[in-house]
Structure formats: structure tokens, C-alpha cells
N, C-alpha and C positions, 0 to 999 in steps of 0.2 A: 412814344407811339410804337406799338408792335407792328412790324412789317410782315406782310404775307410772304411765304416762301416762294410763291410764284404769283404774278399779277399782270394786269394789263393785257396787251396783245399776246404775249406768250401764253398766259393762262387761257385766254379766250380761244386761241388756236387749239390748245390741248383739249379743252372741253368740247369744242364743236367740230374740229377738223381732224384731230389725232385719232389713232387707231382705237376702236372700241373693243372691249373684252368679248370673246366668243368662247364659251358662255360667260355668264356673270355680269358684273357691273363695275364701273369706276365711280368713285364718290369723291367729292371735294367739299370740305367745310369752308363756307364763305364768311364765317363769323356769326356770333350770337347763336341763333337756332337755325341758321340757313345752311342748306345743303343742295348741291347739284348732283344728280344721279344719272349716269349715262349707260345705256345698254346698247347692244348692236342694233336695236330697233328705234330707239328714241331717246329724248332728253327730258328729264323732269327736274323742276326746282321746287323747293319747299321752304317757306318762311324766310325768303331772301330779304335781308336788310342791307342794301348796297349804297345808301345815300347818307347825307348828314342831316336828314329831315329833323330828327329829334334834337340834335345839337343846336340847330337854329331855333327850333320851337321853344326850347326851355333855356336858352342862353342867358336871358335876363331874369330868371326866376330863382327861387330858393331851392330848386331841384335841377341844377344843370346836368345835362346828359353829356358828360365829357367822354368823347370816343377814345377807346384804348387801342383798338386794332384798326389799321387802315383798310378801307374797302379794297378787295383784290381786283374788282372790276365794277362796272356800272350796268344798270339794267339795259341801257340802249346798246351795249356791246353784245348782248345775247340775242342772236338772230335765228337760232334753230331750236328754241325751246318748244316742246310739244304740249306740256302740261305744267302749270304752276299751281301749287297748293298754298293756301294761307289758312292756318289753323284757327285764327281769330282776328279781331279787328285792330289790336294794338299795333302801332306803327312799326315796331321792330319785327313784326311778323307779316302784316299787310302794309307794306311801305309805300306811302304816297309818292316817294321819290324814286321808287324802283318799278312797281307793278305797271303803271301806265306806260312808262318808257319801254319796258320789256315787251308788253303786248304790241306796241307799235312796231318795235324792231323785229319781233317774231310773229309774222302775220298768221301763222298756223297754230299759235298757242291758244289754249283755253285756260281760264283761271277758275279753279274749284275752291269754293269758300263755304262756310256754314250758311245755309239758307237764312238763318236768323240774322245775319249781318248784310243781307243783300242791299238794303237801303243805304247803309253806310258805304258800301262799295260804290254804289251809284253816285253818292255824294262826292267821291273822289274823282268823278269824271270818267269812270270805266264804262266801256260799252256793254250794255246788258246782253247783247248777243254773244259776247265772249265769256259770260259767267255761267258756271255750273253750280247750282245750289245743292249742298249736301246736308244731311242730318245723320244722327247715329243710326247705323244699320244700312245706310245707302252706300252706293259705290259708283265709281266712274272708271271706264276702261278707255285707254288711248295709247296708240303706238306701242303695244306690248305691255303697258303698265296697267295693272289692276289695283285700284285704290279703294279700300273700304274705310268708312268713317266709324269711329267709336267715341263715346263721350270723354272729355277731359274736365277735370275739376280744378279751376284756377281759384282756389280757396274752397268754393262749394260748387254744386251743380246748378249753375244759373240756367234759367229757361226764359224764352220770350213769351209773349202773350198767347202764342199758339203752341207752346210746349216744346219748342225746338231749342237745341243746344247751341249757344253762341261760341263755345270752346270745343274743339274737336281734336282727336288724335287720328293718325292715319296708319293703317296697315297697308304696306306697299309690296306688291308681288310683281316680280319681273325677272327674266333670265334665270329661272329656277331657284330664286331666292325669295325669302319673306323677311321684311323689315318693318319695324314699328317706330314711327316718329310721334312723340308725345304731344308736340306743341308745348304750351304751358300747362302743367298739371301737377297735382299732388299724386302720390301713390295711394289712391283712394281704395276703400274696401271693395273687393271684387275685381280690381284691375289685374292682379296677378293671376287669378283664376281664369279670367277671360283670355289672357295672353297664353297661359300655360296649356290651354286646350289645343294649341297648335305648336308646331316647331318653328322657332324663329332663328334666323341667321344673325340679325343685328337688332339691338334696341338702341335708339337715339334718345337719351334721357337728359333732362335739365339737372343741374347740380347747385344752382345758386341759392336754394332755400327760400325763406320768406321772412319778412319783417315789415308788417303793415305800418308800423310807426314811422318807418322811413320811406313809405310809399312803395314798398317792394311786396307785391301780392304773391300768393302762394305758388310755390314750385317745390319739387323734391329737393332735399339736401343731397349732398354727395353720399352720405350714409344711407339715406332712403333709396336713392337710385341703385346702389349696390345691393341693398336688401331685395329690391324688386327683381333685379337681374339674377340674384341667387335663387329666387323662387321660380322664375320663368326658364332659366338656363338656356339662353341663346348662345350662339357661338362667340359673339362679340357684344360688348356694351360700349357705346361711344358717348361721352359727355358733351353737353352743349349748354348754352345760355350762361356764358361767363366770358371775361376779357373783352367786353364791349363797352360798358359804361362804368366809370369809377365808383358811382354810388350803388351799383347793383352787380357785384361780382364776388367770386370767391377764388382763392388760389386753386388751380387745377391739381396741385399737389395734395389737396384734401381728398380728392377723388382717388388719386393714385394710392394714397395711404389706405383708404377704405377698401380699395379693390384687392388688397391682399387677402381679404376674406372671401373672395369669390371661389366657388367650387371648381374642381378640375373640369376642364372642358369649356369654361367661360373665360374668355380673354378680354381684358380691358384694352381699348384702342383710343389713345389720345391723339387727335389729329391736329396738325398745325394749319393755320389759315392758308388756303391756296394749295395745300398738299393733295396729290392724287393718291387714292387708296383703291386697290383692286380687290374684289371679293369674288371667289369662285364658288359654285354650288358644291 
């Protein structure tokens, strides 16, 4: 089991009580695609998977979800989250073992999800009054965070009966910074052009690739994530969606090797679970 570099009460204090950057943000990778982002004004979480829900769910099946990295904290420990984002309904992104507990512990938090998965979220027992439904092109603003939704392609562009996207990526603006969190997505045609129209400080991109035969739906590979970053040219590119489940991971060294191809001015940043990283404008 991979141990976080900081966890439990120590990490919770650092995230919620420790000094916040002025200006800029502090970022913590919590494993898989989960990140906490804190500015001087507020605290945002995205795609937090902090439970063993999937390990329990698939424990006696032919697709066991054996956890590789220990959760650095749990949803009920987070009491000051202002906005929680979930890019789609898969449990390692909208976690039934994290989101309900976090919303209970953080009474001021709202959960922004694709409108297309509202019924699914309600089925998890989440309070509809705490949900903000998004679709491509919509946005939410809260405690200094401005979040814009764009489509993600988890294999293809799925749509619900009303034409809404069930998979989203998020452009997050706060503290003079602009960041993109892909959720689960391929580097689909047009994504680089959409992102390159603006200046980005950080791209958070998956690197585990895809293998439908093993039940691993579509994500960027390490090479494809680096190709996208080379076209968009952010200041930093941060890999995610690895080192969580033994059946669905890749060595982060694959990304580090590919990152040697990044152009000058684009820096790869590999975070350790529970590590604090500060970014200044």
C-alpha cells in the first residue's frame, strides 16, 4: 500500500486551518483524480475518492478494485469545503462513500455535477438543495472560484435524452490562475483548440489510457496527455488517474519519460498523495 506523505489530522489541519497562499492557491492530490484546491477565499474539491466503496463493491467479482494508495483523509473530516465538483457518476469521481459525508460535515458546501446525472446523485441520498447542475458551456461561481464546464469524451461524446453531457471537464479560475481538470476524457478533436484559446497555468490530465477488454474505458495515455499539453502550453501539467486500483493503472514513470518531449516553459509536476503544492500567478 502506498502511504500518503501527509494524512489524517495533520493533513486536515493543513488544508483547512493552515495559511493560505496570497495570491495563488495550494493544491493537494488525494489520489486517483481527486484534488483539493485552496485559495485565500475558499476551498474546492474535485473528483474526491476517499473511501473503499469500490473495493467493497467489487471484492467478490472478477474485477476486484484492489486499492493501491491509502486514502489521506475521509469525507467527514472536511468541514470547510465551499464547492465540490464531480465530473461524472463513476464512483471514483462521485464517491458514495465521500460526497454524502463531506456535504454533511461541510454545511456550506455545494456539489456541482453534470445535470445529466442528477437522478443518479439523488439516488445516492444527496440533498437536491445542495446540487448545482451543469452542462457544457455553463458555469458556477462560489467563494472566489469560477468554474466553467466543457465536454469530456470517456470513449465518445455520450448524451442523455435531452442532449446533455454526462461527462464534463472543468476550467477553474481562482487567485489569478486558470486550471483545467479533465475528469475522465480522451484528447478528443477540438479539445486542444478550445484550451489553447486561453492561457492556462495548470492542466490536470489522466494518464492511464484505455483497454475496454479489461473494463478500462477511455482516457488519455501518458503520451496523449503530453501531446495535449505540448499543444496548449500551460505552465504545468499534472498527471492523475493512476496508482489507485491494481487493474487500472500505469507507472507514473511512463508520464515522466514522455514529459521529456514537453516544450520549454511547460513543466511536468508529479504530485505525491497528500503533498501540498503552491502555485503563484
